[in-house]
Biopython code that builds the backbone (N, CA, C, O; Angstrom):
import numpy as np
from Bio.PDB.StructureBuilder import StructureBuilder

atoms = [
    (1, "UNK", "N", (18.402, -12.212, -8.465)),
    (1, "UNK", "CA", (18.621, -10.943, -8.494)),
    (1, "UNK", "C", (17.483, -10.167, -8.039)),
    (1, "UNK", "O", (16.423, -10.460, -8.592)),
    (2, "UNK", "N", (17.442, -9.239, -7.158)),
    (2, "UNK", "CA", (16.463, -8.386, -6.448)),
    (2, "UNK", "C", (16.561, -6.784, -7.103)),
    (2, "UNK", "O", (17.512, -6.003, -7.095)),
    (3, "UNK", "N", (15.407, -6.658, -7.573)),
    (3, "UNK", "CA", (15.109, -5.143, -7.969)),
    (3, "UNK", "C", (14.826, -4.359, -6.832)),
    (3, "UNK", "O", (13.970, -4.807, -6.069)),
    (4, "UNK", "N", (15.376, -3.253, -6.547)),
    (4, "UNK", "CA", (14.690, -2.298, -5.589)),
    (4, "UNK", "C", (14.035, -1.171, -6.124)),
    (4, "UNK", "O", (14.581, -0.268, -6.757)),
    (5, "UNK", "N", (12.506, -1.289, -5.763)),
    (5, "UNK", "CA", (11.537, -0.370, -6.164)),
    (5, "UNK", "C", (11.187, 0.504, -4.962)),
    (5, "UNK", "O", (10.766, -0.017, -3.929)),
    (6, "UNK", "N", (11.351, 1.805, -5.076)),
    (6, "UNK", "CA", (11.099, 2.833, -4.128)),
    (6, "UNK", "C", (9.867, 3.742, -4.608)),
    (6, "UNK", "O", (9.897, 4.144, -5.771)),
    (7, "UNK", "N", (8.949, 4.039, -3.911)),
    (7, "UNK", "CA", (7.928, 4.792, -4.342)),
    (7, "UNK", "C", (7.861, 5.914, -3.323)),
    (7, "UNK", "O", (7.721, 5.572, -2.149)),
    (8, "UNK", "N", (7.948, 7.325, -3.635)),
    (8, "UNK", "CA", (7.757, 8.399, -2.876)),
    (8, "UNK", "C", (6.415, 9.144, -3.113)),
    (8, "UNK", "O", (6.048, 9.459, -4.245)),
    (9, "UNK", "N", (5.726, 9.399, -2.028)),
    (9, "UNK", "CA", (4.508, 10.087, -1.987)),
    (9, "UNK", "C", (4.182, 11.096, -1.161)),
    (9, "UNK", "O", (5.017, 11.304, -0.280)),
    (10, "UNK", "N", (3.161, 11.840, -1.166)),
    (10, "UNK", "CA", (2.737, 12.857, -0.306)),
    (10, "UNK", "C", (1.354, 12.471, -0.005)),
    (10, "UNK", "O", (0.650, 11.919, -0.851)),
    (11, "UNK", "N", (0.874, 12.796, 1.396)),
    (11, "UNK", "CA", (-0.649, 12.476, 1.821)),
    (11, "UNK", "C", (-1.239, 13.353, 1.144)),
    (11, "UNK", "O", (-2.340, 12.885, 0.856)),
    (12, "UNK", "N", (-1.071, 14.864, 0.520)),
    (12, "UNK", "CA", (-1.690, 15.502, -0.033)),
    (12, "UNK", "C", (-1.743, 15.454, -1.558)),
    (12, "UNK", "O", (-2.425, 16.300, -2.138)),
    (13, "UNK", "N", (-1.079, 14.535, -2.250)),
    (13, "UNK", "CA", (-1.181, 14.341, -3.437)),
    (13, "UNK", "C", (-2.229, 13.237, -4.050)),
    (13, "UNK", "O", (-2.211, 12.037, -3.776)),
    (14, "UNK", "N", (-3.104, 13.861, -4.896)),
    (14, "UNK", "CA", (-4.149, 12.842, -5.235)),
    (14, "UNK", "C", (-3.797, 11.804, -6.275)),
    (14, "UNK", "O", (-4.597, 10.884, -6.446)),
    (15, "UNK", "N", (-2.719, 11.850, -6.968)),
    (15, "UNK", "CA", (-2.226, 10.802, -7.559)),
    (15, "UNK", "C", (-1.357, 9.706, -6.980)),
    (15, "UNK", "O", (-1.093, 8.675, -7.599)),
    (16, "UNK", "N", (-0.942, 9.972, -5.799)),
    (16, "UNK", "CA", (-0.078, 9.076, -4.995)),
    (16, "UNK", "C", (-0.670, 7.824, -4.722)),
    (16, "UNK", "O", (0.029, 6.852, -5.010)),
    (17, "UNK", "N", (-1.807, 7.598, -4.230)),
    (17, "UNK", "CA", (-2.385, 6.330, -4.118)),
    (17, "UNK", "C", (-2.473, 5.484, -5.150)),
    (17, "UNK", "O", (-2.456, 4.269, -4.954)),
    (18, "UNK", "N", (-2.579, 6.018, -6.389)),
    (18, "UNK", "CA", (-2.583, 5.099, -7.586)),
    (18, "UNK", "C", (-1.220, 4.501, -7.855)),
    (18, "UNK", "O", (-1.050, 3.355, -8.271)),
    (19, "UNK", "N", (-0.289, 5.348, -7.591)),
    (19, "UNK", "CA", (1.063, 4.892, -7.716)),
    (19, "UNK", "C", (1.646, 3.827, -6.690)),
    (19, "UNK", "O", (2.612, 3.102, -6.931)),
    (20, "UNK", "N", (0.942, 3.842, -5.554)),
    (20, "UNK", "CA", (1.193, 2.913, -4.579)),
    (20, "UNK", "C", (0.491, 1.500, -4.869)),
    (20, "UNK", "O", (1.104, 0.444, -4.716)),
    (21, "UNK", "N", (-0.687, 1.554, -5.251)),
    (21, "UNK", "CA", (-1.385, 0.594, -5.844)),
    (21, "UNK", "C", (-0.839, -0.276, -7.138)),
    (21, "UNK", "O", (-1.011, -1.486, -7.285)),
    (22, "UNK", "N", (-0.161, 0.584, -8.021)),
    (22, "UNK", "CA", (0.578, -0.022, -9.081)),
    (22, "UNK", "C", (1.757, -0.684, -8.689)),
    (22, "UNK", "O", (2.101, -1.766, -9.162)),
    (23, "UNK", "N", (2.389, -0.052, -7.825)),
    (23, "UNK", "CA", (3.670, -0.782, -7.039)),
    (23, "UNK", "C", (3.323, -2.075, -6.347)),
    (23, "UNK", "O", (3.919, -3.102, -6.674)),
    (24, "UNK", "N", (2.471, -2.088, -5.488)),
    (24, "UNK", "CA", (1.809, -3.315, -4.767)),
    (24, "UNK", "C", (1.385, -4.302, -6.088)),
    (24, "UNK", "O", (1.577, -5.518, -6.070)),
    (25, "UNK", "N", (0.885, -3.707, -7.033)),
    (25, "UNK", "CA", (0.481, -4.844, -7.965)),
    (25, "UNK", "C", (1.663, -5.420, -8.630)),
    (25, "UNK", "O", (1.642, -6.576, -9.052)),
    (26, "UNK", "N", (2.790, -4.582, -8.749)),
    (26, "UNK", "CA", (3.996, -5.193, -9.509)),
    (26, "UNK", "C", (4.620, -6.262, -8.425)),
    (26, "UNK", "O", (4.993, -7.397, -8.725)),
    (27, "UNK", "N", (4.656, -5.802, -7.372)),
    (27, "UNK", "CA", (5.062, -6.760, -6.033)),
    (27, "UNK", "C", (4.377, -8.068, -6.052)),
    (27, "UNK", "O", (4.971, -9.131, -5.873)),
    (28, "UNK", "N", (3.190, -7.968, -6.260)),
    (28, "UNK", "CA", (2.239, -9.104, -6.250)),
    (28, "UNK", "C", (2.666, -10.040, -7.296)),
    (28, "UNK", "O", (2.925, -11.220, -7.063)),
    (29, "UNK", "N", (2.740, -9.458, -8.522)),
    (29, "UNK", "CA", (3.151, -10.167, -9.836)),
    (29, "UNK", "C", (4.662, -10.790, -9.726)),
    (29, "UNK", "O", (4.836, -11.979, -9.992)),
    (30, "UNK", "N", (5.594, -10.070, -9.381)),
    (30, "UNK", "CA", (6.851, -10.222, -9.449)),
    (30, "UNK", "C", (7.550, -10.992, -8.130)),
    (30, "UNK", "O", (8.651, -11.541, -8.183)),
    (31, "UNK", "N", (6.735, -10.930, -6.985)),
    (31, "UNK", "CA", (7.316, -11.540, -5.770)),
    (31, "UNK", "C", (8.564, -11.118, -5.389)),
    (31, "UNK", "O", (9.011, -9.976, -5.486)),
    (32, "UNK", "N", (9.194, -12.253, -4.880)),
    (32, "UNK", "CA", (10.669, -11.990, -4.343)),
    (32, "UNK", "C", (11.832, -11.251, -5.295)),
    (32, "UNK", "O", (13.009, -11.033, -5.007)),
    (33, "UNK", "N", (11.118, -10.943, -6.509)),
    (33, "UNK", "CA", (12.252, -10.523, -7.552)),
    (33, "UNK", "C", (12.218, -8.920, -7.170)),
    (33, "UNK", "O", (13.058, -8.186, -7.690)),
    (34, "UNK", "N", (11.297, -8.411, -6.309)),
    (34, "UNK", "CA", (11.292, -7.117, -5.921)),
    (34, "UNK", "C", (11.351, -6.716, -4.727)),
    (34, "UNK", "O", (10.642, -7.316, -3.918)),
    (35, "UNK", "N", (12.125, -5.693, -4.286)),
    (35, "UNK", "CA", (12.162, -5.370, -2.853)),
    (35, "UNK", "C", (11.557, -4.034, -2.795)),
    (35, "UNK", "O", (12.233, -3.049, -3.093)),
    (36, "UNK", "N", (10.316, -3.930, -2.426)),
    (36, "UNK", "CA", (9.492, -2.820, -2.477)),
    (36, "UNK", "C", (9.464, -2.022, -0.985)),
    (36, "UNK", "O", (9.259, -2.566, 0.100)),
    (37, "UNK", "N", (9.699, -0.734, -1.199)),
    (37, "UNK", "CA", (9.651, 0.284, 0.022)),
    (37, "UNK", "C", (8.620, 1.533, -0.518)),
    (37, "UNK", "O", (8.672, 1.851, -1.706)),
    (38, "UNK", "N", (7.830, 2.114, 0.266)),
    (38, "UNK", "CA", (7.073, 3.139, 0.200)),
    (38, "UNK", "C", (7.376, 4.250, 0.954)),
    (38, "UNK", "O", (7.281, 4.088, 2.170)),
    (39, "UNK", "N", (7.748, 5.446, 0.519)),
    (39, "UNK", "CA", (8.255, 6.413, 1.468)),
    (39, "UNK", "C", (7.236, 7.775, 1.447)),
    (39, "UNK", "O", (6.770, 8.118, 0.360)),
    (40, "UNK", "N", (6.946, 8.444, 2.516)),
    (40, "UNK", "CA", (6.365, 9.715, 2.271)),
    (40, "UNK", "C", (7.405, 10.724, 2.445)),
    (40, "UNK", "O", (8.246, 10.722, 3.343)),
    (41, "UNK", "N", (7.275, 11.631, 1.466)),
    (41, "UNK", "CA", (8.497, 12.520, 1.355)),
    (41, "UNK", "C", (8.615, 13.493, 2.457)),
    (41, "UNK", "O", (9.682, 14.071, 2.663)),
    (42, "UNK", "N", (7.267, 13.755, 3.376)),
    (42, "UNK", "CA", (7.811, 14.674, 4.472)),
    (42, "UNK", "C", (8.455, 13.797, 5.782)),
    (42, "UNK", "O", (8.751, 14.362, 6.835)),
    (43, "UNK", "N", (8.602, 12.566, 5.600)),
    (43, "UNK", "CA", (9.074, 11.805, 6.637)),
    (43, "UNK", "C", (10.406, 11.327, 6.156)),
    (43, "UNK", "O", (11.070, 10.736, 7.007)),
    (44, "UNK", "N", (10.905, 11.453, 5.033)),
    (44, "UNK", "CA", (12.003, 10.938, 4.552)),
    (44, "UNK", "C", (13.004, 12.118, 3.614)),
    (44, "UNK", "O", (13.375, 11.947, 2.453)),
    (45, "UNK", "N", (13.249, 13.127, 4.343)),
    (45, "UNK", "CA", (13.738, 14.131, 3.444)),
    (45, "UNK", "C", (15.159, 13.872, 3.139)),
    (45, "UNK", "O", (15.716, 14.541, 2.270)),
    (46, "UNK", "N", (15.783, 12.959, 3.784)),
    (46, "UNK", "CA", (17.166, 12.616, 3.476)),
    (46, "UNK", "C", (17.102, 11.840, 2.160)),
    (46, "UNK", "O", (18.000, 12.099, 1.358)),
    (47, "UNK", "N", (16.279, 11.021, 1.841)),
    (47, "UNK", "CA", (16.014, 10.448, 0.581)),
    (47, "UNK", "C", (15.551, 11.273, -0.408)),
    (47, "UNK", "O", (16.024, 11.114, -1.533)),
    (48, "UNK", "N", (14.612, 12.238, -0.203)),
    (48, "UNK", "CA", (14.139, 13.215, -1.033)),
    (48, "UNK", "C", (15.372, 13.883, -1.509)),
    (48, "UNK", "O", (15.612, 13.850, -2.716)),
    (49, "UNK", "N", (16.167, 14.475, -0.712)),
    (49, "UNK", "CA", (17.584, 14.978, -1.013)),
    (49, "UNK", "C", (18.432, 14.372, -2.006)),
    (49, "UNK", "O", (18.931, 14.904, -2.997)),
    (50, "UNK", "N", (18.549, 12.841, -1.484)),
    (50, "UNK", "CA", (19.435, 12.161, -2.174)),
    (50, "UNK", "C", (19.132, 12.056, -3.591)),
    (50, "UNK", "O", (20.023, 12.168, -4.433)),
    (51, "UNK", "N", (17.719, 11.812, -3.945)),
    (51, "UNK", "CA", (17.408, 11.481, -5.384)),
    (51, "UNK", "C", (16.909, 12.747, -5.762)),
    (51, "UNK", "O", (16.407, 12.751, -6.886)),
    (52, "UNK", "N", (16.899, 13.775, -5.183)),
    (52, "UNK", "CA", (16.510, 15.225, -5.765)),
    (52, "UNK", "C", (15.213, 15.052, -6.341)),
    (52, "UNK", "O", (15.007, 15.183, -7.547)),
    (53, "UNK", "N", (14.303, 14.749, -5.472)),
    (53, "UNK", "CA", (12.640, 14.379, -5.917)),
    (53, "UNK", "C", (12.150, 15.863, -5.818)),
    (53, "UNK", "O", (12.319, 16.576, -4.829)),
    (54, "UNK", "N", (11.509, 16.240, -6.996)),
    (54, "UNK", "CA", (11.025, 17.648, -7.034)),
    (54, "UNK", "C", (9.352, 17.255, -7.123)),
    (54, "UNK", "O", (8.578, 18.149, -6.780)),
    (55, "UNK", "N", (8.906, 16.242, -7.471)),
    (55, "UNK", "CA", (7.407, 16.303, -7.233)),
    (55, "UNK", "C", (6.916, 14.753, -7.028)),
    (55, "UNK", "O", (7.780, 13.884, -7.144)),
    (56, "UNK", "N", (5.817, 14.434, -6.783)),
    (56, "UNK", "CA", (5.153, 13.246, -6.296)),
    (56, "UNK", "C", (4.118, 12.813, -7.154)),
    (56, "UNK", "O", (3.532, 13.684, -7.796)),
    (57, "UNK", "N", (3.772, 11.595, -7.290)),
    (57, "UNK", "CA", (4.817, 10.556, -6.951)),
    (57, "UNK", "C", (5.845, 10.390, -7.940)),
    (57, "UNK", "O", (5.687, 10.646, -9.134)),
    (58, "UNK", "N", (7.141, 9.859, -7.302)),
    (58, "UNK", "CA", (8.135, 9.547, -7.970)),
    (58, "UNK", "C", (8.444, 8.097, -7.748)),
    (58, "UNK", "O", (8.312, 7.695, -6.592)),
    (59, "UNK", "N", (8.818, 7.280, -8.628)),
    (59, "UNK", "CA", (9.189, 5.754, -8.631)),
    (59, "UNK", "C", (10.727, 5.843, -8.959)),
    (59, "UNK", "O", (11.228, 6.467, -9.895)),
    (60, "UNK", "N", (11.342, 5.132, -8.049)),
    (60, "UNK", "CA", (12.864, 4.853, -8.116)),
    (60, "UNK", "C", (13.187, 3.344, -8.349)),
    (60, "UNK", "O", (12.872, 2.487, -7.523)),
    (61, "UNK", "N", (13.809, 3.076, -9.475)),
    (61, "UNK", "CA", (14.300, 1.594, -9.408)),
    (61, "UNK", "C", (15.552, 1.607, -9.461)),
    (61, "UNK", "O", (16.194, 2.441, -10.100)),
    (62, "UNK", "N", (16.040, 0.682, -8.795)),
    (62, "UNK", "CA", (17.694, 0.530, -8.445)),
    (62, "UNK", "C", (18.520, 1.978, -8.332)),
    (62, "UNK", "O", (19.618, 2.203, -8.842)),
    (63, "UNK", "N", (17.836, 2.770, -7.654)),
    (63, "UNK", "CA", (18.586, 4.041, -7.389)),
    (63, "UNK", "C", (18.459, 5.167, -8.475)),
    (63, "UNK", "O", (19.059, 6.242, -8.479)),
    (64, "UNK", "N", (17.586, 4.717, -9.362)),
    (64, "UNK", "CA", (17.348, 5.802, -10.613)),
    (64, "UNK", "C", (15.790, 6.095, -10.826)),
    (64, "UNK", "O", (14.905, 5.254, -10.672)),
    (65, "UNK", "N", (15.596, 7.464, -11.218)),
    (65, "UNK", "CA", (14.186, 7.882, -11.201)),
    (65, "UNK", "C", (13.771, 7.088, -12.356)),
    (65, "UNK", "O", (14.523, 7.042, -13.330)),
    (66, "UNK", "N", (12.524, 6.379, -12.360)),
    (66, "UNK", "CA", (11.926, 5.592, -13.419)),
    (66, "UNK", "C", (10.854, 6.358, -14.093)),
    (66, "UNK", "O", (10.709, 6.556, -15.299)),
    (67, "UNK", "N", (10.050, 6.797, -12.991)),
    (67, "UNK", "CA", (8.702, 7.474, -13.336)),
    (67, "UNK", "C", (8.440, 8.564, -12.447)),
    (67, "UNK", "O", (8.403, 8.409, -11.226)),
    (68, "UNK", "N", (8.248, 9.716, -13.046)),
    (68, "UNK", "CA", (7.269, 10.973, -12.223)),
    (68, "UNK", "C", (5.996, 10.918, -12.417)),
    (68, "UNK", "O", (5.630, 11.081, -13.581)),
    (69, "UNK", "N", (5.105, 10.712, -11.526)),
    (69, "UNK", "CA", (3.602, 10.404, -12.017)),
    (69, "UNK", "C", (3.521, 8.875, -11.750)),
    (69, "UNK", "O", (4.455, 8.123, -11.471)),
    (70, "UNK", "N", (2.176, 8.572, -11.898)),
    (70, "UNK", "CA", (1.955, 7.396, -11.790)),
    (70, "UNK", "C", (1.642, 6.454, -13.029)),
    (70, "UNK", "O", (0.633, 6.641, -13.709)),
    (71, "UNK", "N", (2.426, 5.571, -13.261)),
    (71, "UNK", "CA", (2.444, 4.779, -14.593)),
    (71, "UNK", "C", (1.316, 3.542, -14.570)),
    (71, "UNK", "O", (0.859, 3.124, -13.506)),
    (72, "UNK", "N", (0.985, 3.090, -15.678)),
    (72, "UNK", "CA", (0.066, 1.993, -15.432)),
    (72, "UNK", "C", (1.012, 0.691, -14.833)),
    (72, "UNK", "O", (2.241, 0.630, -14.875)),
    (73, "UNK", "N", (0.191, -0.207, -14.333)),
    (73, "UNK", "CA", (0.655, -1.403, -13.833)),
    (73, "UNK", "C", (1.787, -2.144, -14.785)),
    (73, "UNK", "O", (2.891, -2.559, -14.430)),
    (74, "UNK", "N", (1.234, -2.185, -15.995)),
    (74, "UNK", "CA", (1.993, -2.663, -17.097)),
    (74, "UNK", "C", (3.304, -2.105, -17.208)),
    (74, "UNK", "O", (4.347, -2.746, -17.072)),
    (75, "UNK", "N", (3.201, -0.771, -17.485)),
    (75, "UNK", "CA", (4.562, 0.009, -17.746)),
    (75, "UNK", "C", (5.475, -0.256, -16.489)),
    (75, "UNK", "O", (6.621, -0.674, -16.650)),
    (76, "UNK", "N", (5.081, -0.069, -15.537)),
    (76, "UNK", "CA", (5.887, -0.345, -14.346)),
    (76, "UNK", "C", (6.639, -1.842, -14.397)),
    (76, "UNK", "O", (7.866, -1.938, -14.353)),
    (77, "UNK", "N", (5.795, -2.931, -14.491)),
    (77, "UNK", "CA", (6.059, -4.143, -14.581)),
    (77, "UNK", "C", (7.178, -4.608, -15.710)),
    (77, "UNK", "O", (8.124, -5.387, -15.587)),
    (78, "UNK", "N", (6.757, -3.903, -16.772)),
    (78, "UNK", "CA", (7.692, -3.948, -17.956)),
    (78, "UNK", "C", (9.160, -3.530, -17.695)),
    (78, "UNK", "O", (10.135, -4.214, -18.007)),
    (79, "UNK", "N", (9.198, -2.235, -17.041)),
    (79, "UNK", "CA", (10.279, -1.649, -16.657)),
    (79, "UNK", "C", (11.221, -2.430, -15.638)),
    (79, "UNK", "O", (12.444, -2.548, -15.725)),
    (80, "UNK", "N", (10.387, -2.934, -14.663)),
    (80, "UNK", "CA", (11.048, -3.699, -13.764)),
    (80, "UNK", "C", (11.594, -4.971, -14.285)),
    (80, "UNK", "O", (12.779, -5.171, -14.019)),
    (81, "UNK", "N", (10.905, -5.965, -15.045)),
    (81, "UNK", "CA", (11.232, -6.985, -15.789)),
    (81, "UNK", "C", (12.581, -6.750, -16.549)),
    (81, "UNK", "O", (13.469, -7.602, -16.517)),
    (82, "UNK", "N", (12.702, -5.643, -17.192)),
    (82, "UNK", "CA", (14.005, -5.223, -17.993)),
    (82, "UNK", "C", (15.206, -5.166, -17.013)),
    (82, "UNK", "O", (16.317, -5.521, -17.404)),
    (83, "UNK", "N", (15.027, -4.778, -15.893)),
    (83, "UNK", "CA", (16.022, -4.682, -14.872)),
    (83, "UNK", "C", (16.342, -6.202, -14.161)),
    (83, "UNK", "O", (17.447, -6.555, -13.751)),
    (84, "UNK", "N", (15.210, -6.929, -14.127)),
    (84, "UNK", "CA", (15.286, -8.320, -13.656)),
    (84, "UNK", "C", (16.127, -9.151, -14.681)),
    (84, "UNK", "O", (17.042, -9.884, -14.304)),
    (85, "UNK", "N", (15.802, -9.016, -15.901)),
    (85, "UNK", "CA", (16.470, -9.860, -16.821)),
    (85, "UNK", "C", (17.727, -9.178, -17.498)),
    (85, "UNK", "O", (18.400, -9.802, -18.320)),
]
sb = StructureBuilder()
sb.init_structure("model")
sb.init_model(0)
sb.init_chain("A")
sb.init_seg("    ")
for serial, (resi, resn, name, xyz) in enumerate(atoms, 1):
    if name == "N":
        sb.init_residue(resn, " ", resi, " ")
    sb.init_atom(name, np.array(xyz, "f"), 0.0, 1.0, " ", f" {name:<3s}", serial, name[0])
structure = sb.get_structure()
């Protein structure tokens, strides 16, 4: 079973690079169990509206908002492992 991980960021957001790094670390650790996508909110307004994203970074796991803000790598991995198992 693959878990979909989507990270929404903005180029002007100072915390967004950390959220992307955390997601990349999770992908590295969990490998093929994760389908990871990174979106810039300015370029993907359809998805921003779909998920009703109001601030960045926002992390979506399997279509549900999991984090608003940048979690630690361990927090994200733990949440992803719950979905995998």
